[in-house]
C-alpha positions in Angstrom: 59.2 -31.3 24.1 61.2 -28.3 22.8 61.6 -28.0 19.0 65.0 -28.8 17.7 66.3 -26.9 14.7 69.9 -25.7 14.7 71.9 -25.4 18.0 75.5 -25.2 19.2 76.7 -27.0 22.3 79.8 -28.2 24.2 80.6 -31.8 23.4 82.3 -34.4 25.7 83.4 -37.9 24.9 82.6 -41.2 26.6 84.5 -43.7 24.4 83.0 -46.9 25.7 81.3 -49.4 23.4 78.1 -51.2 24.1 76.9 -49.0 26.9 73.5 -50.5 27.8 70.4 -48.8 29.3 71.1 -50.3 32.8 74.5 -48.5 32.8 72.8 -45.3 31.6 70.1 -45.5 34.3 70.2 -48.5 36.7 66.9 -50.4 37.1 66.4 -49.4 40.7 65.7 -45.9 39.5 62.8 -46.9 37.2 60.1 -46.8 39.8 59.3 -43.2 39.0 57.1 -42.1 36.0 58.3 -38.5 36.4 61.1 -37.4 34.1 62.3 -34.7 36.5 65.3 -35.4 38.6 66.7 -38.4 36.8 69.7 -36.5 35.5 71.4 -36.9 38.9 71.3 -40.7 38.4 72.7 -40.8 34.9 75.5 -43.4 34.8 74.9 -43.7 38.6 77.1 -46.7 39.2 80.0 -45.2 37.4 79.5 -41.7 38.7 79.4 -42.4 42.4 81.6 -44.3 44.8 80.2 -46.9 47.2 79.8 -44.3 49.9 77.7 -42.1 47.6 80.4 -39.5 46.9 81.2 -38.4 43.4 83.9 -40.5 41.6 86.4 -37.8 40.6 87.7 -40.0 37.8 84.4 -40.3 36.0 83.7 -37.9 33.1 80.5 -36.3 34.3 82.1 -35.3 37.6 84.9 -33.4 35.9 84.8 -29.6 35.2 84.9 -30.2 31.4 81.5 -31.9 31.6 79.8 -28.8 33.1 77.2 -27.4 30.6 77.8 -30.2 28.1 74.9 -30.5 25.6 76.3 -33.2 23.3 77.6 -36.7 24.3 80.0 -38.4 21.9 79.6 -42.1 22.9 81.0 -45.4 21.8 79.5 -47.8 19.3 76.1 -49.5 19.9 75.0 -47.0 22.5 71.7 -47.7 24.4 71.7 -51.5 23.9 70.0 -53.8 26.5 66.5 -53.5 27.9 63.9 -51.0 26.8 63.4 -48.1 29.1 62.4 -44.5 28.3 64.1 -43.5 31.5 67.4 -43.7 29.6 66.8 -40.7 27.3 65.0 -39.0 30.3 68.2 -39.2 32.3 70.4 -38.0 29.5 68.2 -35.0 28.9 67.9 -34.4 32.7 71.7 -34.0 32.8 71.4 -31.4 29.9 72.2 -33.5 26.8 70.4 -32.5 23.7 72.1 -35.0 21.3 74.1 -38.2 21.4 76.6 -39.0 18.7 77.7 -42.6 17.9 78.3 -44.9 15.0 75.2 -46.9 15.9 72.3 -47.1 18.4 70.1 -49.8 19.7 66.8 -49.6 17.8 64.5 -49.3 20.8 66.7 -46.7 22.5 66.9 -44.7 19.2 63.1 -44.7 19.0 62.7 -43.6 22.6 65.1 -40.8 21.9 63.0 -39.5 19.0 59.8 -39.8 21.1 61.3 -37.7 24.0 63.2 -35.0 22.1 66.7 -36.3 22.3 68.5 -36.3 19.0 70.5 -39.6 18.3 73.1 -38.8 15.6 74.9 -41.6 13.6 78.1 -40.7 11.9 80.7 -42.8 10.0 83.7 -44.3 11.8 86.3 -41.7 10.6 84.2 -38.7 11.8 83.4 -40.6 15.0 87.0 -41.3 15.8 87.9 -37.6 15.1 85.1 -36.5 17.4 86.1 -38.9 20.2 89.6 -37.5 20.1 88.6 -33.9 19.9 85.9 -34.1 22.6 88.0 -36.3 24.8 90.7 -33.6 25.4 91.0 -31.2 28.3 89.9 -28.3 26.1 86.1 -28.3 25.4 85.0 -28.3 21.8 81.7 -26.9 20.4 79.7 -28.6 17.7 76.8 -27.2 15.7 73.9 -29.5 15.0 71.8 -28.6 12.0 68.7 -30.8 12.0 66.9 -29.3 9.0 69.9 -30.1 6.8 70.9 -33.2 8.9 74.5 -32.0 9.4 77.0 -31.8 12.2 79.5 -29.0 11.9 82.9 -29.7 13.4 85.3 -27.1 14.8 87.7 -27.5 11.9 84.9 -26.6 9.4 84.1 -30.0 8.2 80.5 -31.2 8.1 79.1 -34.7 8.6 75.7 -35.8 7.5 73.5 -38.0 9.5 70.3 -40.1 8.7 66.9 -39.6 10.2 63.5 -40.7 9.0 61.1 -37.9 7.8 58.5 -38.5 10.5 60.9 -38.4 13.4 62.6 -35.3 11.9 59.3 -33.4 11.6 58.2 -34.3 15.2 61.6 -33.2 16.6 61.5 -29.9 14.6 57.9 -29.3 15.7 58.6 -30.3 19.3 55.9 -32.9 19.4 55.7 -36.6 20.1 53.5 -39.0 18.2 50.3 -38.0 20.0 51.2 -34.3 19.5 51.5 -35.0 15.8 48.1 -36.6 15.7 46.6 -33.6 17.5 48.1 -31.3 14.9 46.0 -33.1 12.3 42.7 -32.6 14.3 41.3 -30.2 11.7 42.0 -32.5 8.8 40.6 -35.5 10.7 37.4 -33.5 11.4 37.1 -32.5 7.8 37.5 -36.0 6.6 34.9 -37.4 9.1 32.4 -34.7 8.1 32.9 -35.5 4.4 32.7 -39.2 5.1 29.5 -38.9 7.0 28.0 -36.9 4.2 29.0 -39.5 1.6 27.4 -42.2 3.8 24.2 -40.3 4.4 23.7 -39.6 0.7 24.6 -43.2 -0.2 
């Protein structure tokens, strides 16, 4: 995982509510345990026609999506079944953050564990972002994780919630196991002290 601090990126909008994980990455692509290459199957059934050619009307196949790092999605993004492949596919395409008004809990947890930042904003900011990012002219947003802010092109800022543990892991670029490994010295010191207390009774 790469540490997340503050970054700027092009934002695009997919204003569809209740996008589930099977729409993000269809079940037939879940056989792999390798994260690499799943970006090409992101939104596969919307992105490609029956003959396998790109659907020119779908957002990701349009020039404005090239190089996008932030997806502004509809409400309740990532609902449906649990699959880590969903954030893998989003990251494989190049997304570093997804903005919505709400996320399914399991999807949100999988994002945190894999280094994708799910950002929840209020309905007014969300509507403004959908409109701005849905136009033909790309917009750039700045994500400030340390201060939990999204900076909009017009100068406004929007705060977003995140629990302290997930925030620390994302900023350090570690998953839960990596966090535990960071505490190895403290664990060893505790075990040594505990053994000494036990032996001296």
